[in-house]
C-alpha positions in Angstrom: -20.4 11.3 15.4 -22.0 14.5 16.9 -20.9 17.9 15.9 -20.6 21.1 18.0 -19.8 24.5 16.5 -17.7 26.5 18.9 -15.4 29.5 18.9 -11.7 28.7 19.3 -11.6 31.2 22.2 -13.9 29.0 24.1 -11.3 26.4 24.3 -8.4 28.5 25.5 -6.8 27.2 28.6 -8.4 23.7 28.2 -5.0 22.1 27.6 -6.3 19.9 24.8 -4.7 19.4 21.4 -6.7 19.9 18.2 -6.4 17.4 15.3 -7.6 17.9 11.7 -10.7 15.8 11.0 -11.2 16.1 7.4 -13.0 18.9 5.6 -11.4 22.3 5.5 -13.0 23.5 8.7 -13.7 20.4 10.7 -11.5 19.4 13.7 -11.7 17.0 16.6 -10.5 16.9 20.1 -8.3 14.1 21.3 -7.8 13.8 25.1 -4.4 13.1 26.4 -2.9 13.3 29.9 -4.1 16.4 31.5 -4.8 17.8 35.0 -8.2 18.0 36.6 -8.3 21.8 36.0 -7.9 21.2 32.3 -10.8 18.8 32.3 -12.9 21.3 34.2 -12.3 24.0 31.7 -13.2 21.6 28.9 -16.5 20.5 30.5 -17.4 24.1 31.5 -16.7 25.8 28.2 -17.3 23.1 25.5 -18.9 20.0 27.1 -17.4 17.6 24.6 -17.0 13.9 24.5 -14.4 11.8 22.7 -17.0 11.2 19.9 -17.8 14.9 19.3 -16.5 16.7 16.3 -15.7 20.4 16.7 -16.1 22.7 13.7 -14.4 26.0 13.2 -14.5 28.6 10.5 -10.8 29.4 10.6 -8.4 26.4 10.5 -5.4 28.6 10.8 -6.6 30.0 14.2 -7.0 26.4 15.3 -3.5 25.5 14.3 -2.1 28.4 16.2 -4.2 27.5 19.2 -2.9 24.0 19.3 0.7 25.2 19.0 0.1 27.6 21.9 -1.3 24.8 24.0 1.7 22.6 23.3 4.0 25.4 24.3 1.9 26.0 27.4 2.2 22.3 28.4 6.0 22.3 27.8 6.5 25.4 29.9 4.2 24.1 32.6 6.0 20.8 32.8 9.3 22.7 33.0 8.1 24.9 35.9 6.6 22.0 37.8 9.9 20.0 37.7 11.4 20.3 41.2 14.8 22.0 41.4 17.7 19.9 42.6 19.3 21.7 45.6 21.3 18.8 47.0 23.7 16.3 45.6 25.7 16.3 42.4 24.2 16.6 39.0 23.8 13.4 37.1 26.6 12.7 34.8 26.2 11.6 31.2 28.0 8.5 30.3 29.3 8.3 26.8 28.8 4.5 26.7 25.1 4.6 27.7 22.0 5.0 25.6 19.5 7.8 26.0 15.8 6.9 26.2 15.0 8.7 23.0 17.9 6.8 21.2 16.6 3.5 22.5 13.1 4.3 21.4 14.4 5.3 17.9 16.4 2.1 17.6 13.3 0.0 18.6 11.2 1.9 16.1 13.8 1.2 13.4 13.8 -2.5 14.2 10.0 -2.6 14.1 10.0 -0.9 10.7 12.7 -3.3 9.4 10.7 -6.4 10.4 7.5 -5.0 8.8 9.3 -4.1 5.6 11.0 -7.5 5.3 7.6 -9.2 5.7 6.2 -7.0 2.9 9.2 -7.6 0.7 8.7 -11.4 1.1 5.2 -11.1 -0.2 6.2 -8.9 -3.1 9.2 -11.1 -4.0 6.9 -14.1 -4.2 4.8 -12.4 -6.8 7.5 -11.2 -9.2 9.9 -14.1 -8.8 7.3 -16.6 -10.0 7.0 -14.7 -13.3 10.6 -15.4 -14.2 10.2 -19.1 -13.2 7.1 -19.7 -15.2 8.7 -21.5 -18.2 10.6 -23.9 -15.9 7.6 -24.4 -13.7 5.3 -25.1 -16.6 7.7 -27.6 -18.2 8.0 -29.5 -14.9 4.2 -29.7 -14.1 3.2 -30.0 -17.8 1.2 -26.8 -17.8 0.0 -25.5 -21.1 -2.1 -22.7 -22.5 -4.2 -20.7 -20.0 -3.3 -23.1 -17.2 0.1 -21.3 -16.9 -1.6 -18.0 -16.1 -3.4 -19.6 -13.1 0.0 -19.8 -11.3 -0.3 -16.0 -11.0 -4.0 -15.6 -11.0 -4.8 -18.0 -8.2 -2.5 -15.9 -6.0 -3.6 -12.4 -7.2 -7.3 -13.2 -7.1 -7.3 -14.2 -3.4 -4.7 -11.6 -2.4 -6.4 -8.7 -4.0 -10.0 -9.6 -3.2 -9.4 -10.4 0.5 -7.3 -7.4 1.4 -10.3 -5.4 2.6 -11.3 -8.2 4.9 -7.8 -8.6 6.1 -7.6 -4.8 6.9 -10.9 -4.9 8.8 -9.8 -8.0 10.7 -6.7 -6.2 11.8 -8.8 -3.5 13.4 -11.1 -6.0 15.2 -9.0 -9.0 16.0 -5.7 -7.2 16.6 -2.9 -6.1 14.3 -0.2 -8.3 15.8 -2.5 -11.4 15.9 -3.4 -10.9 12.2 0.3 -10.3 11.2 1.4 -13.6 12.9 -1.5 -15.6 11.6 -1.0 -14.4 8.1 2.7 -15.1 8.3 1.9 -18.7 9.4 -0.5 -19.3 6.6 1.8 -17.8 4.0 4.7 -19.9 5.2 2.7 -23.2 5.3 1.3 -22.5 1.8 4.9 -21.7 0.5 5.9 -25.2 1.6 2.9 -26.7 0.0 3.7 -24.8 -3.3 7.3 -26.1 -3.2 6.1 -29.7 -2.7 3.3 -29.5 -5.3 3.4 -32.3 -7.8 0.3 -31.4 -9.9 -1.1 -28.2 -11.3 -4.2 -28.4 -9.0 -2.0 -28.7 -5.9 0.1 -25.8 -7.0 -2.9 -23.6 -7.7 -4.5 -24.4 -4.3 -1.3 -23.7 -2.5 -0.9 -20.4 -4.3 -4.4 -19.4 -3.2 -3.3 -20.2 0.3 -0.3 -17.9 -0.1 -2.7 -15.2 -1.3 -4.9 -15.7 1.8 -1.9 -15.4 4.1 -0.6 -12.3 2.3 -4.1 -10.7 2.5 -3.9 -11.0 6.3 -0.2 -10.1 6.7 0.2 -7.1 4.4 -2.6 -4.8 5.7 -1.8 -5.7 9.3 1.8 -4.7 8.8 0.8 -1.4 7.2 -1.7 -0.8 10.1 1.1 -1.3 12.6 3.1 1.3 10.8 0.2 3.7 10.9 -0.2 3.2 14.7 3.4 3.2 15.7 4.7 6.2 13.7 3.4 9.7 13.8 3.9 13.0 11.9 7.0 13.2 9.8 8.2 9.8 11.0 5.1 8.3 9.5 5.8 10.0 6.2 9.3 8.5 6.2 8.0 5.1 7.2 5.4 5.2 4.4 8.2 6.2 2.0 10.2 3.2 3.0 7.1 1.0 2.6 6.6 2.4 -0.9 10.3 1.9 -1.7 9.8 -1.8 -0.8 6.8 -2.0 -3.1 8.5 -0.3 -6.0 12.0 -1.7 -5.8 10.9 -5.0 -4.3 9.2 -6.0 -7.6 12.4 -5.6 -9.5 14.4 -7.3 -6.8 12.0 -10.3 -7.1 12.7 -10.6 -10.8 16.4 -10.7 -10.0 16.0 -13.3 -7.2 13.7 -15.4 -9.4 16.3 -15.3 -12.2 19.1 -16.4 -9.8 17.2 -19.2 -8.2 15.8 -20.5 -11.5 19.1 -20.3 -13.3 21.2 -22.0 -10.7 18.8 -24.2 -8.6 15.2 -25.0 -9.2 11.9 -23.1 -9.4 10.8 -24.8 -6.1 13.5 -22.8 -4.3 11.5 -19.7 -4.8 9.0 -21.1 -2.3 11.4 -22.9 -0.1 13.4 -19.7 0.6 10.3 -18.3 2.4 10.4 -20.8 5.2 13.6 -19.8 7.1 12.9 -16.1 6.4 9.4 -16.4 7.8 10.6 -18.2 10.9 13.1 -15.4 11.6 10.4 -12.8 11.1 8.0 -14.7 13.5 10.6 -14.7 16.2 11.4 -11.0 15.7 7.8 -10.1 15.6 7.0 -11.7 18.9 9.7 -9.5 20.5 9.3 -6.2 18.7 5.7 -5.8 17.6 3.6 -4.4 20.5 1.1 -6.9 21.9 -2.6 -6.4 21.2 -4.2 -4.9 24.4 -7.8 -5.6 23.4 -9.5 -8.9 23.1 -10.6 -10.1 19.6 -14.0 -8.7 18.6 -15.5 -11.3 16.4 -18.9 -9.8 16.5 -17.8 -6.7 14.5 -16.6 -8.7 11.5 -18.7 -8.0 8.5 -18.8 -11.5 7.0 -21.6 -10.8 4.6 -19.7 -7.8 3.2 -16.5 -9.8 3.1 -18.0 -12.6 1.1 -19.8 -10.1 -1.3 -16.7 -7.9 -1.8 -14.4 -10.9 -2.2 -16.7 -12.6 -4.7 -17.3 -9.4 -6.7 -13.7 -8.4 -6.9 -12.7 -12.0 -7.7 -15.2 -12.1 -10.5 -13.9 -8.9 -12.0 -10.3 -10.0 -11.8 -11.2 -13.4 -13.3 -13.0 -11.8 -16.2 -10.1 -9.5 -17.0 -7.3 -12.0 -16.6 -9.1 -14.6 -18.7 -10.4 -12.2 -21.3 -7.3 -12.7 -23.4 -8.1 -16.3 -23.9 -11.9 -16.2 -23.8 -12.3 -12.9 -25.7 -13.3 -9.5 -24.4 -16.8 -9.9 -26.1 -17.4 -13.4 -24.9 -20.3 -14.4 -22.7 -17.9 -15.5 -20.0 -16.2 -12.1 -19.8 -19.5 -10.2 -19.7 -21.0 -12.6 -17.2 -18.2 -12.4 -14.7 -17.3 -8.7 -15.4 -20.9 -7.3 -15.2 -21.7 -9.6 -12.4 -18.7 -8.4 -10.4 -19.7 -4.8 -10.9 -23.3 -5.5 -9.8 -21.9 -7.2 -6.8 -19.8 -4.2 -5.9 -22.9 -2.0 -6.2 -24.7 -4.3 -3.9 -21.7 -4.3 -1.5 -21.8 -0.5 -1.3 -25.6 -0.5 -0.5 -25.1 -3.2 2.1 -22.2 -1.4 3.8 -24.2 1.8 4.2 -26.8 -0.2 6.2 -24.3 -2.1 8.3 -23.4 -1.0 11.9 -19.8 -2.3 11.6 -19.0 -2.2 7.9 -16.1 -3.7 6.2 -15.5 -0.4 4.4 -17.2 2.9 5.2 -18.3 3.9 1.7 -18.7 7.5 2.7 -14.9 7.7 3.1 -14.6 7.4 -0.6 -16.4 10.8 -0.9 -13.2 12.3 0.5 -11.2 13.6 -2.5 -7.9 12.4 -1.2 -9.2 8.9 -0.4 -11.6 8.3 -3.3 -9.4 10.1 -5.8 -6.3 8.4 -4.3 -7.9 5.0 -4.8 -8.4 5.6 -8.5 -4.8 6.9 -8.8 -3.5 3.8 -7.0 -5.2 1.6 -9.5 -3.5 3.6 -12.3 -0.1 3.7 -10.6 -0.1 0.0 -9.8 -1.4 -1.0 -13.2 1.4 1.1 -14.8 4.3 -0.2 -12.8 3.1 -3.9 -13.1 2.7 -3.3 -16.8 6.2 -1.8 -17.0 7.7 -4.9 -15.5 5.6 -7.3 -17.6 6.2 -5.6 -20.9 9.9 -5.0 -20.3 10.3 -8.7 -19.4 8.4 -9.8 -22.4 10.5 -7.7 -24.7 13.8 -8.8 -23.2 13.0 -12.5 -23.1 10.7 -13.0 -26.0 12.0 -10.5 -28.5 15.7 -10.1 -27.6 16.1 -13.7 -26.4 17.6 -13.0 -23.0 17.6 -15.6 -20.2 16.1 -15.4 -16.7 19.3 -14.2 -15.0 20.2 -11.6 -17.5 16.6 -10.3 -17.5 16.7 -10.1 -13.7 19.9 -8.1 -13.8 18.5 -5.8 -16.4 15.8 -4.7 -13.9 18.3 -3.4 -11.3 18.3 0.1 -12.7 14.6 0.2 -12.6 14.6 -0.9 -9.0 17.1 1.8 -8.1 15.1 4.5 -9.9 11.8 3.4 -8.2 13.6 3.4 -4.9 14.9 6.9 -5.4 11.5 8.2 -6.3 9.8 6.5 -3.4 12.4 7.9 -1.0 12.1 11.4 -2.3 8.3 11.4 -2.3 8.1 11.5 1.5 10.1 14.7 1.6 8.2 16.2 -1.4 4.7 15.5 -0.1 5.5 16.8 3.4 6.2 20.2 1.8 4.1 20.4 -1.3 1.1 18.1 -0.6 0.0 15.3 -2.9 -1.7 17.2 -5.8 1.2 18.7 -7.5 3.7 15.9 -6.9 1.3 13.3 -8.2 0.4 15.3 -11.3 4.1 15.7 -12.1 5.0 12.1 -11.2 2.4 10.7 -13.6 3.7 13.0 -16.4 7.2 11.7 -15.8 5.9 8.2 -16.0 4.1 8.9 -19.2 7.3 10.3 -20.7 9.1 7.0 -19.7 6.4 4.9 -21.3 6.7 7.0 -24.5 10.4 6.3 -24.6 9.7 2.6 -24.2 7.2 2.7 -27.0 10.1 3.0 -29.5 11.2 -0.7 -28.9 11.6 -2.6 -32.2 12.5 -6.0 -33.6 16.2 -5.2 -33.7 16.3 -3.0 -30.6 18.9 -3.0 -27.8 18.6 -2.8 -24.0 20.8 0.3 -23.6 19.2 2.4 -26.4 15.5 1.3 -26.3 14.8 0.0 -22.8 17.1 1.5 -20.2 16.2 5.2 -20.7 12.4 4.5 -20.4 13.0 2.2 -17.4 14.8 4.9 -15.5 12.4 7.7 -16.3 9.2 5.6 -15.8 10.5 4.0 -12.7 11.4 7.3 -11.1 7.9 8.8 -11.8 6.0 5.7 -10.6 8.2 5.4 -7.5 7.0 8.9 -6.5 3.4 8.2 -7.5 2.9 5.0 -5.6 4.1 6.4 -2.3 2.3 9.8 -2.7 -0.9 8.0 -3.4 -0.5 5.9 -0.3 0.1 9.0 1.8 -3.0 10.6 0.4 -5.2 7.7 1.2 -3.7 6.8 4.6 -3.0 10.2 6.3 -6.6 10.5 7.4 -7.0 7.0 8.8 -8.8 7.0 12.1 -7.2 5.2 15.0 -9.8 2.4 14.9 -9.8 2.1 11.2 -6.2 2.1 10.1 -6.5 -1.5 9.1 -9.6 -0.8 7.0 -8.0 2.1 5.2 -4.7 0.3 4.7 -6.6 -2.6 3.4 -8.3 -0.3 0.9 -4.9 1.1 -0.1 -3.4 -2.4 -0.6 -6.5 -3.6 -2.5 -6.1 -0.8 -4.9 -2.5 -1.7 -5.5 -3.1 -5.4 -6.1 -6.3 -5.1 -8.1 -4.7 -2.3 -10.1 -1.7 -4.4 -10.8 -3.8 -7.4 -11.8 -6.0 -5.3 -14.1 -2.9 -3.6 -15.6 -1.2 -7.0 -16.4 -4.4 -8.3 -18.0 -5.0 -5.2 -20.2 -1.4 -4.6 -21.3 -0.8 -8.3 -22.0 -3.9 -8.4 -24.2 -2.7 -5.3 -26.1 0.8 -6.8 -26.5 -0.7 -10.0 -27.9 -2.8 -8.1 -30.4 -0.1 -8.4 -33.1 -0.8 -12.1 -33.2 2.4 -13.2 -31.5 3.8 -12.9 -28.0 7.3 -14.3 -28.8 9.8 -13.6 -31.5 10.8 -10.4 -33.3 7.2 -9.9 -34.6 6.0 -9.4 -31.0 7.8 -6.1 -30.7 5.0 -4.1 -32.4 2.3 -5.3 -30.0 4.6 -4.6 -27.0 5.2 -1.1 -28.3 1.4 -0.5 -28.6 1.0 -1.6 -25.0 3.6 0.9 -23.9 1.6 3.6 -25.7 -1.5 2.6 -23.8 0.4 2.7 -20.5 1.6 6.2 -21.4 -1.9 7.4 -22.1 -3.1 5.9 -18.8 -0.4 7.8 -16.9 -1.3 11.1 -18.7 -5.0 10.7 -17.7 -4.0 10.0 -14.1 -2.0 13.2 -14.1 -5.1 15.2 -15.1 -7.2 13.4 -12.5 -4.7 14.3 -9.8 -5.0 18.0 -10.7 -8.8 17.8 -10.8 -9.6 15.7 -7.8 -6.9 15.9 -5.1 -6.9 18.6 -2.4 -4.6 21.6 -2.6 -1.4 21.7 -0.6 -2.6 24.4 1.7 -5.4 22.1 2.9 -3.4 18.8 2.9 0.0 19.7 4.4 -1.4 21.0 7.7 -3.2 17.7 8.2 0.2 15.9 8.1 1.7 18.3 10.6 -1.2 18.0 13.1 -0.4 14.5 14.5 -1.9 12.5 11.6 -2.2 9.4 13.9 -5.2 11.1 15.6 -7.0 12.4 12.5 -10.4 10.9 12.3 -11.1 11.9 8.7 -9.3 13.2 5.7 
C-alpha cells in the first residue's frame, strides 16, 4: 500500500469519508457514492487511489473533518430532494413496515442463523465431555484412547481455522458456510453410526474440518454485514454464545445421555443443520465474486496445520507420555519450529494465509495472546468443575449439567455487558479488570475439598469466574477483529477463532495434567489436585491482566476506531 502525507485542509470539499487505518496517525480513504465534482476535488487536491494510505499528524482533526463531510452530505441530499407541490402527502399506515424496520428485522434473522450455527459447533464439543463414560463403555475405549474422542476433533478444528478463514475471503463466505455445514452434518451422522473407535475418531475429525470451515465464515459474515455499534453488539452476542454455549452443551449432553443414548448427541445435529441450510440460502447474502482458487496458500495451510497439530498433540498426550518424554519434545519442538518456518514463508508469499505483520499491531498480537489465556481459563473452568462434581462429589451427568446453568448465565451477562463497556472504555481497562475478576473466581474455587459442597465451594467461584471470563472473551474478540480489512475479515476471524480453540485445548491439557498430579483423578483424594489446578488457572488470569495493561492500546486511541465505521478500517 502506498502512503501519501497530506494536510486535512487539502481534502475539504472532497465529499469523502475518512476511516482509521491503524496506527495513531494513519488513515485511509474509502470511496462511496459521490458526484463528479467530488471526484474532481479529490483528484485535483490529493490524487489518491483506493490503495493509498493517507497519514495525518492530528487524528482529532480528521475525525472532525469526517463528521463535517457527513453533515454536508446529509444537508446536500436534503436540499436536492424535490419539493412536492402537487397531490396529497403520503400517509403512514400503522400496519405497514418501514424500510429501516425491515432491514433491522432481516439483520436480526441473519445474526440468529449465524449464532445458532456457532452454537451447534460449541454444543458438540462440550456435550461429548459429559457422554464420555457411556461412549467409552459402548465402544470399549480405555486409557488414552478415550481422550482421542475430543482430541481428534480439537486438533483438526483448531489447526485448520486459519485456512478456513482465508478460504472464506477467497472462495466466498456464503459458499464456505454452506460447505462447512454440509461436512459437519455428514460427519455428525457418521459419528452417530460409528461402531468402532477408529470410525468414531475419523468421523470426529470430519466434524472438526466442517467446523473449521463454518465457524470463521460465520464470523466473517458478521464482520461484513454489521457496522459500528451494531457490530459491537453482534460480536457481544457471538461471545455470549461462545461463553454460555459451552455450559448449555454440558446440560444438553447430560439430558441426552441420561434419558436416551450418547449417539443422540450427534443425531440431533442433522435436523438442526437442515433447518440452518434452508435459512442460510434465503438470508445470507450471495457471494458476488467468483471463487479465487489461485490465491489459496496451500503450502502455508499445510505447514500451519501440521505445526499447530503437532503442538496440540504434544500437549494433549503429555499427560500419558510424560512432559519430559521424547515424544512430547519431538512433537512440541517440531511444531514450534514449523510455526517459525510458517512465519518466514508467509512473509515471502504474495497471498499469505496470515499476514504476519498484523501481529505487530498491539491489539491484534496482544489480543491473540489474551485469547489463548481467556479460552484456556474458561475451558479449564468447565473441565475442573465437572471433574470435581462427578469424580469427587459423585454427581451424575444430568445433575452436573444443571449445576452449570449459573455459570452459563454469568458468562452470558458478562458477554452482553462487554459490548457496551468496550464501546465507551476501549479494551485495555475492561480486559485488565475482567481477568482480575476471573482470577478472584479461580481463587474461590481453589478452596474445594474432599467433603466440599456445590453451594459453598463451587457456585461462588463459578459465578465470579464466569462473569469475568464472559467479558474477557468478547473484549478480546473486539480487539482483534475491529481492524479487519474488508478483504481479510475471514483471515482475522480465523486467527481469532484459532486462538480460542487452541487456547482451550492447551488449557484442558495443562489443567488436567495438574489435576492428575495428586495421583488420582477420581474419588475424594482427587480434590487436592483439582484445587492446585484452580490455583494455576488463577495465576494465568492474573498474568493476563498485567499483559492487557502493558500491551493493549489506550481507550483514546481504540474507541475512535470503533466509531469510524470499523467495517472499512484497513488496519488496527
